[in-house]
N, C-alpha and C positions, 0 to 999 in steps of 0.2 A: 504493500500500500504506500510505503514511503517513496519508492521509486515511481509509482504511478502518479502520485501527487506532484513530485518534482517534474515529471514529464509534462503534466498538464500546465503547471506554472511556467515552465520554460517555453511551452508552445504559445501560451498567452503573451508572455513577454516578447518572444520572437515575433509574433504577429504584430504587436504594437510597434516594435522597432522597424519591421518591414513597412508598416503603414506610414511611418514617419520618414523613412529613408527613401522610399520610391519617389515621392514627389520632389524631394531634395535632389536626387540624382537626375531626375528628368528635367528639372529646372536648370541644372548645371549643363546638361547635354543640350538643352534648348538654347542656352546662352552661348555655348560654344559654336553651335551651328549658325546662330544669328551673326556672330562675329565673322565667321567665314563667308556667309552670304553677303554681308555688307562689303567685305573686301572684293568679292567678285563683282558686285554691282558697280563699285568705283572703277575697277579695272575695265569692265566692259564699256562703261561710259567714256573712259579715256580712249579706248580703241575705236569706239563709234565716232568720236569727233575726228580722229585721224583718218578713219576709213572713209568718211564722207567726202573729204577732199580728194582722196586717192581714187574713189569710184567716179567722181566727176571728171577728173583730169586723165584718168587711166594710168597714172604713174603710181605703181604699187611697190616700188623697190624699198622706199623708206618704211612703208607699212610692214613689208615682209621682214625687214631687219629688226623692227621693233617686236614683231611676233616671235622671231627666233630668240632674241634676248629674253623675252618674257618666259617663254617655255623652258629655256635653260635655267632661269632663275627659280621658277616656281614648279618645275617638273609637271607642267600642264600641257594641254593641247589647245591650239587656237586656230580658228578658221573664220574667214570673212567671205560671205556669199552675197550675191546681188539679189535683186528682187525676184529673179527667176530661180533662185537657189542654185546658181552656178558658182562654183568655188573660185574665188579670186586670189585669196591668200590662205595658206595652210602651213602650220608648223607644229611639231617637227616632222609629222608623217600624215599621210592622208587619213581622213575620217569618213566612216561610213555614214553618210547623211540620211540613209534610209532606215537606219536602226530606229525602232519605235520611239524610244525616249528622246533621241536626237531630233528626229523628224517632228515630234510633237513640240519640242522647245522652239525649233526654227519657225514652224507655222505660227506659233503664238507670238513670236517676236515680229514676224512679217505682217501679222494682223494688228500690230501696234498695241498689243496688250501687255500690261506689266508682267514681269516674270514672277512666278510663284516661288515662295521660299521653300527650300527642300525640307522634307520631314526630318525628325530627329535621327541622327546617325548613332548607332550603338557600336560597341567594339567588334561585334561579330558581323556587322553589315559592311561589306567592302565595296558597295556601289559608289561610283564617283559622283561629284557634283556636275550637273549639266546645266549651264546657264547661257541663255541667249538674250541679246538686247538689240533693239531695232536701230538702224542707221538712218537718220532723218536729216533732211535739209529743206527748210521752209515748209514743213508740214508734209513733205513727200517721203515715202519710204523708199530708200535707195538699196537697202539690203539688211543684213543682220550680222552681228558678231557672236560667234559661238566659242565658249570657253568650257573645256572639260578638265576638272581638277580632281586629283586623288584626295581621299578623305583620311589618309594615314595620320596626319597631325591631329585632326579633330578627334578621330577615334582613339588615338593614344592619350589625349587629354581626358576624354571621357573614361577610358579604361583605368587611368591612374586615379581619378576621383572615385570611380566605382570600387576599386580595390581598397582605397582609404576608407570609404564608407563601410565596406564589408568587414574590414579589420576592426574598425571602431565599433560596429554592431556586435561582433563576436566578443570583443573586450567588455562592452557594456553588459552583454548577456552573461558572461562569466562572472562579472562583478555582482550582478543582481542575483545570480544563482548562489554564489558563495556567501555574500554578505547579507542577503535578504531572504531569498527563497528557502534555502536550506534551514536557517534558524527558525523561520516561521513555520515550515512544515514540521520540524521537530517539535516545536511548541504545540502545534495543533494535535500531532499524533501521540505526544507523550501520554495524555490520559487514555487514548485508545489502546496503546501498548500495555498500559497498566491494567486496563479492563480486560484485555486479552489474557494477560498473565493471571489475573485474579480468577477469571472464568475457568482457566485450565486448572487452577488449584481447587476450585469448587467442584469441578468434574472429578477430581481425584478424591473428593470427600473432605477437603479442608474447608468446612463451612464457616470458620471464623475469619477467613480472609476478607480484608477490607481494602478499599482503594481510597486515595485522597480525593476529596471533593473541593479542594481549594485551588486547583490548577486547571488551565485550559479554558476553552470558551464556555459561556454560561450554559449552553445546551449540554455540553459534556459534563459540566459540574452537576447539573440536575440528573443526568444519567448515572453518574458515579454515586450520587446520593440515593437514587432508586436502587442501584445494585447493592449498596450496603444494607439498605432496608430489606431487600429480598434475601440476602445472605443471612441476616440476623433472623428473619422469619423462618427460613429453612432450618437453620441451626437450632432454634428454639423448638420447632416441631419435631426434629429428629431426636433432640435430647428428651423431649417428653415421651416419644415412642420408646426410646431405649430405657428410660427410667421405668416406664410401665412394664416392659418385658422383664427387666431385672427384678423389680419389686414383686411382680406377679409370680415369677419363678421362685423367688425367695420365700414369699408368703405361702405358696402352695407346697413348698418342700416340707415344712413342719407338719401340717395335717396329713400329708402323704406318708411321712415316716410313722406318725401315730397310727394311721390306718393299717400300715403294713404290720406293725407290732400286734395290733388287735387281731388281724387275720391269722398271724402265726400262733397266737395264743389259743385260737380255736382248734388247733390240731389235736389237742388232748381230748376234745369233746366230740370229735368226729370219728366214728368207728366204721362207717361205710367206705369201702375202697373207692367207689366212684366219687364220694364226697371229698376224700383225701386228694384225689386227682384234681378235682375242681379247686380245692383249697390251694394246692401247690401252683396251679395255673394262675390263680388270683395273685399269689405272691410274686410270680414271675412278671405278671403284667404291671404290678406295683413297682417292681425293680425297673422295668422298661420305662415306665412313666417317670421315675426318678432320674434315669439317665437322660431322658428327653429334657426334663427341667434343667438338669445340670448343663446340657448342651446349649439350651437357650440362654442360660445365665452367662456361660463362657462367650457366646456369640455377642450378647449385649455388651459385655465388658470389652471384647475385641473391637467392636464398632466404635465404642466410646473412647478407646485408647488413643492418646496423642503422643505416644512415645516417639522419640527421634531415632532415626536409623543410625546404626553404628557398623563399622567393619566387622565381619564375622569370618572366622577361619573355617571355610566350608569343608576343607579336607578333614580337619579334626572333628567337626561336628558329625559329619556323615560316618566317619570311622567309629566314633563313640556310640552313635545310635545303632549302627549295624551290630556292634559287639553286644549291645544291650538286648537286641532282638534275636540274636543267633540261637540262644537257648530255646526260645519258643519255636523257631523254625526247625531246630534239630528234633524237638519233641514231636513235631508233626511229620518229620521225615521229608521236609521241603528243602532242597538245595538252595543256598544263598551265596551268590558270588558278587564280588565288588571289583571295580576298577576306579581307584581314587588316586589321582596324582597329588603330590605334595605341594604345599604353598599356594593354594587357590583360595582367594578371599572375595567376599561380596558384601554389598550393603544390604542390611536387613534389620527388621525390628527385633528387639531382644526376644529370645526363645522361639522366634517364628520358625526357623528351620528345624529345630528340634521337634516341635509339635507337628509340623508338616510331614516330616519323615515318619513319625509315629503313626500318623493317619494313613499314609501311603503304604507302609509296611504292613499295618494291620489289615488294610483292604486286600493287599496282595496275598496275605496268608489266608484270609477268610474266603475270598472270591477267586483265587487263582487255581482252584481245582487241584491243588497239590503239585502244580508244575514248578520248575525252577524259576527263581526270581533273581534278576540281575540289577545291580545298582552301578550307575556310571556317573562320573563327574567330569565335565568338559568345560573348556573356556572358549567362547565364540568371540572372535575379534570384532571390533566396532565396524559398522557398515558405513562407508563414506557417503556423505550427502553433498548435493550440489546447490542447495538452497542457501543463498548468501544474503537474504533479505535482512537478517539480523541475528543476534545471538539467541540460542535456544532458551526456553524458559521452562519453569516448573521442573518436572522430572524427566523431560525429554532429554536434557543434557546428561542424564546418568549414563546413557548408552555410549557416550564418547569413549569410554574405556572398555567397551565390550560387555558381554553378558556371560554369566556363569550358569550352566545348565546341570541340574541334578535329575537324572532319569531313573525311574523305577519301572522295570518291565517284567511281566509274567507271560506265561504261555498257556493261560487258561482259556475259557470260552470267550472272554472279553465282553464287549458291548456292541450292540448293533448301531447303525448310523443314527437311527432315531433316538436310541438311548444315549449316545454320546452327546447329542444336542441338548439333552435334558440333565445330564449328569452334572453334579455340582450345585443343583438347585436345593433350596431348603426343603427338608423332609422327603426328598425324592429317593426312591429305591426301585430297583428293577423288579418286575413281577417275578423273575426267576430267583430272587434273593429274599423274598418276604419271610422265609422261615429261618434265615440266618440272623443272629442277634445284631442289633444296630438301630440307630435312630434316624439315619438319613441326614444328619447334620454335620458329619465329619468333613466331607469334601467342601461343603458350603463354608464352614468355619475356616478351613484351610485356605480357600480362595480369598476370603476376606483378609486374612492375615498377610498372605503373600502380596495381594494387590495394595494393601495399606503400606507395605514397605517398598512400593515401586516395582514389584515383580509381576510375573505372569504364571498362571497354571494352565497347562494344556493337557488334554486327554486325547489320545489317538489310538486307532486300532493297529496292532502289531501284525506282521506277516510271518507265517500263514495264519496265525490266530494268537489271541492274547490282547493285553492292554498295555499301552505306554503312557505313563504319567510323567510329565516333565515340568519341573519348577525352574523358571528363568529369573535370575536375580541380577541387578546391575553389579558389574565387577567393581571392586574397590580400587581406587587409584593407587598405583604402586608408588611407594615412597622413593623420592629421588636420592641418589647417592650424594652424601655431603661433599662439598668441594675439597679438593686435596689441599693440605696446608702448604702455605708458601714456604719455600726454602730460603732462609736468610743466610747468605754467606758470612 
């Protein structure tokens, strides 16, 4: 937008300069041609006086000598014709009197009509001046004087002035662009850039983001004020929703625990096997309800968390959580392999990667059908961009150091295309997994934590079968080596 506004301002300024410069250049060219025309009129009048006597007496030697001297001095062509358009004097070479422009000028002169001033001559127009004047004596037309002059000098003067005007216009345009247009455009767009940055932050969930309403045009200040009010309203609404979920989960936890204890106490009073089965089922449902409330409470706390991201040793965290889960995998007879390079770090919220790996490994163990599970850690380099409109804002700049990918892959039945589109939603579970313990909140909570830290969670089908869960986190900037100490002799 900054470049587009500069282009528009430059186009307007350039149009104004052209509108002022064209009449000025044209007036200069017109003055130059007027000077040349006046000179030709005086020269033709002088020749006409001399030619009148020569035509009456028939002695043209003196006139021919004057014409030769004139053509040698001014690099022009001169011809004197009688009333029948027969050439009497010509210098320095014959002239085609039947050429349309020459013939028209001679006929106009022999008709005793004043010569017309030639049109403006521009540097790219190399047509010569053609001027004809009548030779008269006592009101009778004796003939005409024809002068054909090159326009090199006039065109050179106009070209020099045109070059000067163009250079001056470009200088003025550059001065306006640097001293006026660029600062004004920056002043106008500064609130817009601030609004763009704030909108990006709000889209990432930072609803406390505000913009200054004291800079820019009045319309933009009102827009900034409205944006701040909108952000405050959204933040208040979200806080109320989170508070309600957290309070409801917490308040329901106590009566649910009491209800579970009362149901367990009924076991001593139930003798019927079918009743005991129903009693145990009720306890399991109470436990599942408790897990769901705990998940809602954790999700509300995660959404309300405003913790800052810190560098995390991804290699160490993945290795630690893999060792913690290895016993569970060994107990189920599920092979667990890892490929973890050393020294890979990323930016993430505290404990985010630990909880994410716990969820992904738990899902792989429960839904992987006992197939081998593989964990990989890789570092993807930054993708070069060609957009130079301005510096990146928000968390878009995190990717300048590349991304760290943590992949958990199994070879189970996986998910269908329709299920992949729904996976990660709150309380969503595949119809094929309804009998497996779980609340459907694990992946949703994981996605919230990962995205809150500027990362991404992707689920994809493995080939030939299975599921690939990939967590992408912004790579932490590598510390620069300290400068070598100077050696002092």
